[in-house]
Backbone atoms as SQL, in Angstrom:
CREATE TABLE atoms (id INTEGER PRIMARY KEY, chain TEXT, resi INTEGER, resn TEXT, atom TEXT, x REAL, y REAL, z REAL);
INSERT INTO atoms VALUES
  (1, 'A', 1, 'UNK', 'N', 100.986, 44.752, 81.444),
  (2, 'A', 1, 'UNK', 'CA', 101.421, 45.755, 80.401),
  (3, 'A', 1, 'UNK', 'C', 100.119, 46.588, 80.077),
  (4, 'A', 2, 'UNK', 'N', 100.295, 47.862, 79.344),
  (5, 'A', 2, 'UNK', 'CA', 99.300, 48.453, 79.079),
  (6, 'A', 2, 'UNK', 'C', 99.197, 48.286, 77.594),
  (7, 'A', 3, 'UNK', 'N', 97.692, 48.529, 77.106),
  (8, 'A', 3, 'UNK', 'CA', 97.646, 48.503, 75.763),
  (9, 'A', 3, 'UNK', 'C', 98.465, 49.322, 74.749),
  (10, 'A', 4, 'UNK', 'N', 99.107, 50.348, 75.287),
  (11, 'A', 4, 'UNK', 'CA', 99.959, 51.323, 74.348),
  (12, 'A', 4, 'UNK', 'C', 101.128, 50.728, 74.434),
  (13, 'A', 5, 'UNK', 'N', 101.713, 49.656, 75.302),
  (14, 'A', 5, 'UNK', 'CA', 103.007, 49.210, 75.227),
  (15, 'A', 5, 'UNK', 'C', 102.937, 47.627, 74.473),
  (16, 'A', 6, 'UNK', 'N', 101.441, 47.056, 74.800),
  (17, 'A', 6, 'UNK', 'CA', 101.519, 45.700, 74.196),
  (18, 'A', 6, 'UNK', 'C', 101.365, 45.571, 72.935),
  (19, 'A', 7, 'UNK', 'N', 100.647, 46.594, 72.262),
  (20, 'A', 7, 'UNK', 'CA', 100.307, 46.978, 70.778),
  (21, 'A', 7, 'UNK', 'C', 100.592, 48.108, 70.327),
  (22, 'A', 8, 'UNK', 'N', 101.673, 48.551, 70.266),
  (23, 'A', 8, 'UNK', 'CA', 101.827, 50.220, 69.783),
  (24, 'A', 8, 'UNK', 'C', 101.258, 50.397, 68.517),
  (25, 'A', 9, 'UNK', 'N', 101.486, 49.576, 67.696),
  (26, 'A', 9, 'UNK', 'CA', 100.867, 49.839, 66.244),
  (27, 'A', 9, 'UNK', 'C', 99.321, 50.274, 66.261),
  (28, 'A', 10, 'UNK', 'N', 98.767, 49.453, 66.862),
  (29, 'A', 10, 'UNK', 'CA', 97.104, 49.432, 67.501),
  (30, 'A', 10, 'UNK', 'C', 96.751, 50.539, 68.079),
  (31, 'A', 11, 'UNK', 'N', 97.675, 50.926, 69.033),
  (32, 'A', 11, 'UNK', 'CA', 97.350, 52.066, 69.687),
  (33, 'A', 11, 'UNK', 'C', 97.622, 53.335, 69.042),
  (34, 'A', 12, 'UNK', 'N', 98.830, 53.522, 68.358),
  (35, 'A', 12, 'UNK', 'CA', 99.225, 54.520, 67.319),
  (36, 'A', 12, 'UNK', 'C', 97.879, 54.515, 66.481),
  (37, 'A', 13, 'UNK', 'N', 97.360, 53.953, 65.629),
  (38, 'A', 13, 'UNK', 'CA', 96.210, 53.778, 64.800),
  (39, 'A', 13, 'UNK', 'C', 94.924, 54.330, 65.255),
  (40, 'A', 14, 'UNK', 'N', 94.746, 54.240, 66.829),
  (41, 'A', 14, 'UNK', 'CA', 93.673, 54.593, 67.292),
  (42, 'A', 14, 'UNK', 'C', 93.790, 55.925, 67.753),
  (43, 'A', 15, 'UNK', 'N', 94.881, 56.441, 67.924),
  (44, 'A', 15, 'UNK', 'CA', 95.343, 57.785, 68.447),
  (45, 'A', 15, 'UNK', 'C', 95.199, 58.583, 67.201),
  (46, 'A', 16, 'UNK', 'N', 95.601, 58.418, 66.255),
  (47, 'A', 16, 'UNK', 'CA', 95.777, 59.076, 64.925),
  (48, 'A', 16, 'UNK', 'C', 94.287, 59.164, 64.413),
  (49, 'A', 17, 'UNK', 'N', 93.563, 57.971, 64.291),
  (50, 'A', 17, 'UNK', 'CA', 92.070, 57.940, 63.834),
  (51, 'A', 17, 'UNK', 'C', 91.340, 59.002, 64.728),
  (52, 'A', 18, 'UNK', 'N', 91.477, 59.167, 66.364),
  (53, 'A', 18, 'UNK', 'CA', 90.799, 60.135, 67.112),
  (54, 'A', 18, 'UNK', 'C', 91.226, 61.254, 67.046),
  (55, 'A', 19, 'UNK', 'N', 92.279, 61.780, 66.754),
  (56, 'A', 19, 'UNK', 'CA', 92.771, 63.294, 66.290),
  (57, 'A', 19, 'UNK', 'C', 92.423, 63.533, 65.228),
  (58, 'A', 20, 'UNK', 'N', 92.229, 63.056, 64.053),
  (59, 'A', 20, 'UNK', 'CA', 91.868, 63.313, 63.084),
  (60, 'A', 20, 'UNK', 'C', 90.260, 63.467, 62.812),
  (61, 'A', 21, 'UNK', 'N', 89.448, 62.786, 63.652),
  (62, 'A', 21, 'UNK', 'CA', 88.346, 62.820, 63.855),
  (63, 'A', 21, 'UNK', 'C', 87.924, 64.139, 64.514),
  (64, 'A', 22, 'UNK', 'N', 88.889, 64.445, 65.611),
  (65, 'A', 22, 'UNK', 'CA', 88.617, 65.472, 66.487),
  (66, 'A', 22, 'UNK', 'C', 88.436, 66.807, 65.636),
  (67, 'A', 23, 'UNK', 'N', 89.900, 67.010, 65.053),
  (68, 'A', 23, 'UNK', 'CA', 90.106, 67.980, 64.464),
  (69, 'A', 23, 'UNK', 'C', 89.212, 68.341, 63.262),
  (70, 'A', 24, 'UNK', 'N', 88.976, 67.409, 62.544),
  (71, 'A', 24, 'UNK', 'CA', 87.933, 67.470, 61.388),
  (72, 'A', 24, 'UNK', 'C', 86.869, 67.879, 61.879),
  (73, 'A', 25, 'UNK', 'N', 86.342, 67.471, 63.032),
  (74, 'A', 25, 'UNK', 'CA', 84.872, 68.027, 63.705),
  (75, 'A', 25, 'UNK', 'C', 85.168, 69.474, 64.175),
  (76, 'A', 26, 'UNK', 'N', 86.329, 69.760, 64.946),
  (77, 'A', 26, 'UNK', 'CA', 86.181, 71.297, 65.166),
  (78, 'A', 26, 'UNK', 'C', 86.558, 71.908, 63.896),
  (79, 'A', 27, 'UNK', 'N', 87.113, 71.749, 62.730),
  (80, 'A', 27, 'UNK', 'CA', 87.111, 72.635, 61.952),
  (81, 'A', 27, 'UNK', 'C', 85.944, 72.793, 61.248),
  (82, 'A', 28, 'UNK', 'N', 85.093, 71.449, 61.143),
  (83, 'A', 28, 'UNK', 'CA', 83.382, 71.566, 60.397),
  (84, 'A', 28, 'UNK', 'C', 82.591, 72.656, 61.303),
  (85, 'A', 29, 'UNK', 'N', 82.869, 72.440, 62.567),
  (86, 'A', 29, 'UNK', 'CA', 81.925, 73.312, 63.303),
  (87, 'A', 29, 'UNK', 'C', 82.225, 74.742, 63.715),
  (88, 'A', 30, 'UNK', 'N', 83.597, 75.169, 63.728),
  (89, 'A', 30, 'UNK', 'CA', 84.044, 76.293, 64.293),
  (90, 'A', 30, 'UNK', 'C', 84.781, 77.072, 63.389),
  (91, 'A', 31, 'UNK', 'N', 85.375, 76.648, 62.146),
  (92, 'A', 31, 'UNK', 'CA', 86.398, 77.418, 61.274),
  (93, 'A', 31, 'UNK', 'C', 86.019, 77.451, 59.816),
  (94, 'A', 32, 'UNK', 'N', 87.059, 77.464, 59.053),
  (95, 'A', 32, 'UNK', 'CA', 86.569, 77.579, 57.538),
  (96, 'A', 32, 'UNK', 'C', 86.403, 76.567, 56.741),
  (97, 'A', 33, 'UNK', 'N', 86.261, 75.379, 56.999),
  (98, 'A', 33, 'UNK', 'CA', 86.059, 74.043, 56.450),
  (99, 'A', 33, 'UNK', 'C', 87.055, 73.573, 55.554),
  (100, 'A', 34, 'UNK', 'N', 88.441, 73.555, 56.116),
  (101, 'A', 34, 'UNK', 'CA', 89.305, 73.521, 55.684),
  (102, 'A', 34, 'UNK', 'C', 89.793, 71.896, 56.139),
  (103, 'A', 35, 'UNK', 'N', 89.165, 71.060, 55.673),
  (104, 'A', 35, 'UNK', 'CA', 89.155, 69.757, 56.134),
  (105, 'A', 35, 'UNK', 'C', 90.726, 68.746, 55.827),
  (106, 'A', 36, 'UNK', 'N', 90.965, 69.138, 54.675),
  (107, 'A', 36, 'UNK', 'CA', 92.490, 68.568, 54.339),
  (108, 'A', 36, 'UNK', 'C', 93.738, 68.973, 55.229),
  (109, 'A', 37, 'UNK', 'N', 93.619, 70.031, 55.585),
  (110, 'A', 37, 'UNK', 'CA', 94.468, 70.725, 56.693),
  (111, 'A', 37, 'UNK', 'C', 94.271, 70.322, 57.822),
  (112, 'A', 38, 'UNK', 'N', 92.930, 70.121, 58.191),
  (113, 'A', 38, 'UNK', 'CA', 92.560, 69.562, 59.710),
  (114, 'A', 38, 'UNK', 'C', 92.741, 68.066, 59.636),
  (115, 'A', 39, 'UNK', 'N', 92.639, 67.275, 58.844),
  (116, 'A', 39, 'UNK', 'CA', 93.313, 65.995, 58.732),
  (117, 'A', 39, 'UNK', 'C', 94.674, 65.680, 58.821),
  (118, 'A', 40, 'UNK', 'N', 95.467, 66.770, 57.946),
  (119, 'A', 40, 'UNK', 'CA', 96.829, 66.332, 58.394),
  (120, 'A', 40, 'UNK', 'C', 97.575, 66.981, 59.931),
  (121, 'A', 41, 'UNK', 'N', 96.796, 67.944, 60.061),
  (122, 'A', 41, 'UNK', 'CA', 96.859, 68.416, 61.654),
  (123, 'A', 41, 'UNK', 'C', 96.733, 67.328, 62.732),
  (124, 'A', 42, 'UNK', 'N', 95.415, 66.855, 62.415),
  (125, 'A', 42, 'UNK', 'CA', 95.196, 65.727, 63.386),
  (126, 'A', 42, 'UNK', 'C', 95.980, 64.390, 63.538),
  (127, 'A', 43, 'UNK', 'N', 96.343, 64.155, 61.894),
  (128, 'A', 43, 'UNK', 'CA', 97.424, 62.854, 61.861),
  (129, 'A', 43, 'UNK', 'C', 98.804, 63.380, 62.498),
  (130, 'A', 44, 'UNK', 'N', 98.951, 64.324, 62.354),
  (131, 'A', 44, 'UNK', 'CA', 100.427, 64.684, 63.143),
  (132, 'A', 44, 'UNK', 'C', 100.204, 64.613, 64.393),
  (133, 'A', 45, 'UNK', 'N', 99.255, 65.251, 64.911),
  (134, 'A', 45, 'UNK', 'CA', 99.112, 65.339, 66.426),
  (135, 'A', 45, 'UNK', 'C', 99.214, 64.080, 66.738),
  (136, 'A', 46, 'UNK', 'N', 98.417, 63.368, 66.485),
  (137, 'A', 46, 'UNK', 'CA', 97.835, 61.867, 66.910),
  (138, 'A', 46, 'UNK', 'C', 98.928, 61.049, 66.903),
  (139, 'A', 47, 'UNK', 'N', 99.725, 61.094, 65.860),
  (140, 'A', 47, 'UNK', 'CA', 101.015, 60.588, 65.764),
  (141, 'A', 47, 'UNK', 'C', 101.958, 60.752, 66.869),
  (142, 'A', 48, 'UNK', 'N', 102.317, 62.018, 67.270),
  (143, 'A', 48, 'UNK', 'CA', 103.369, 62.241, 68.051),
  (144, 'A', 48, 'UNK', 'C', 102.735, 62.129, 69.499),
  (145, 'A', 49, 'UNK', 'N', 101.390, 62.479, 69.687),
  (146, 'A', 49, 'UNK', 'CA', 100.890, 61.909, 71.008),
  (147, 'A', 49, 'UNK', 'C', 101.099, 60.345, 71.187),
  (148, 'A', 50, 'UNK', 'N', 100.843, 59.212, 70.207),
  (149, 'A', 50, 'UNK', 'CA', 100.975, 57.894, 70.403),
  (150, 'A', 50, 'UNK', 'C', 102.784, 57.926, 70.502),
  (151, 'A', 51, 'UNK', 'N', 103.343, 58.629, 69.882),
  (152, 'A', 51, 'UNK', 'CA', 104.865, 57.717, 70.055),
  (153, 'A', 51, 'UNK', 'C', 105.204, 58.512, 71.544),
  (154, 'A', 52, 'UNK', 'N', 105.137, 59.824, 71.963),
  (155, 'A', 52, 'UNK', 'CA', 105.218, 59.991, 73.091),
  (156, 'A', 52, 'UNK', 'C', 105.015, 59.226, 74.399),
  (157, 'A', 53, 'UNK', 'N', 103.525, 58.745, 74.275),
  (158, 'A', 53, 'UNK', 'CA', 102.942, 58.284, 75.284),
  (159, 'A', 53, 'UNK', 'C', 103.637, 56.823, 75.505),
  (160, 'A', 54, 'UNK', 'N', 104.091, 56.375, 74.470),
  (161, 'A', 54, 'UNK', 'CA', 104.631, 54.861, 74.505),
  (162, 'A', 54, 'UNK', 'C', 105.870, 54.990, 74.973),
  (163, 'A', 55, 'UNK', 'N', 106.662, 56.138, 74.142),
  (164, 'A', 55, 'UNK', 'CA', 107.802, 56.392, 74.730),
  (165, 'A', 55, 'UNK', 'C', 108.210, 56.592, 76.485),
  (166, 'A', 56, 'UNK', 'N', 107.176, 57.320, 76.839),
  (167, 'A', 56, 'UNK', 'CA', 106.875, 57.658, 78.277),
  (168, 'A', 56, 'UNK', 'C', 106.925, 56.186, 79.114),
  (169, 'A', 57, 'UNK', 'N', 105.652, 55.518, 78.556),
  (170, 'A', 57, 'UNK', 'CA', 105.379, 54.415, 79.581),
  (171, 'A', 57, 'UNK', 'C', 106.238, 53.403, 79.381),
  (172, 'A', 58, 'UNK', 'N', 107.262, 53.171, 78.420),
  (173, 'A', 58, 'UNK', 'CA', 108.203, 52.572, 78.079),
  (174, 'A', 58, 'UNK', 'C', 109.386, 52.582, 79.216),
  (175, 'A', 59, 'UNK', 'N', 109.673, 54.121, 79.547),
  (176, 'A', 59, 'UNK', 'CA', 110.792, 54.573, 80.326),
  (177, 'A', 59, 'UNK', 'C', 110.601, 54.308, 81.540),
  (178, 'A', 60, 'UNK', 'N', 109.124, 54.902, 82.279),
  (179, 'A', 60, 'UNK', 'CA', 108.857, 54.410, 83.548),
  (180, 'A', 60, 'UNK', 'C', 108.374, 53.114, 83.812),
  (181, 'A', 61, 'UNK', 'N', 108.420, 52.211, 82.963),
  (182, 'A', 61, 'UNK', 'CA', 107.898, 50.817, 83.058),
  (183, 'A', 61, 'UNK', 'C', 106.568, 50.965, 83.682),
  (184, 'A', 62, 'UNK', 'N', 105.690, 51.602, 83.247),
  (185, 'A', 62, 'UNK', 'CA', 104.364, 51.864, 83.525),
  (186, 'A', 62, 'UNK', 'C', 103.333, 50.649, 83.176),
  (187, 'A', 63, 'UNK', 'N', 102.636, 49.885, 83.684),
  (188, 'A', 63, 'UNK', 'CA', 101.900, 48.999, 83.154),
  (189, 'A', 63, 'UNK', 'C', 100.224, 49.672, 83.041);
């Protein structure tokens, strides 16, 4: 099985952390330095991505 389906909590945490880091970095480099908003957007996006990825992999039976 894949990491996403073997350890969904760890996979979700990694996704959320990566998305938060990405959004905060983009906010710092390109926009108006609203770090809290960027962190919230990254957390929601990372969580949604992790849940969708896990659900799709389980439904397909992908390893």
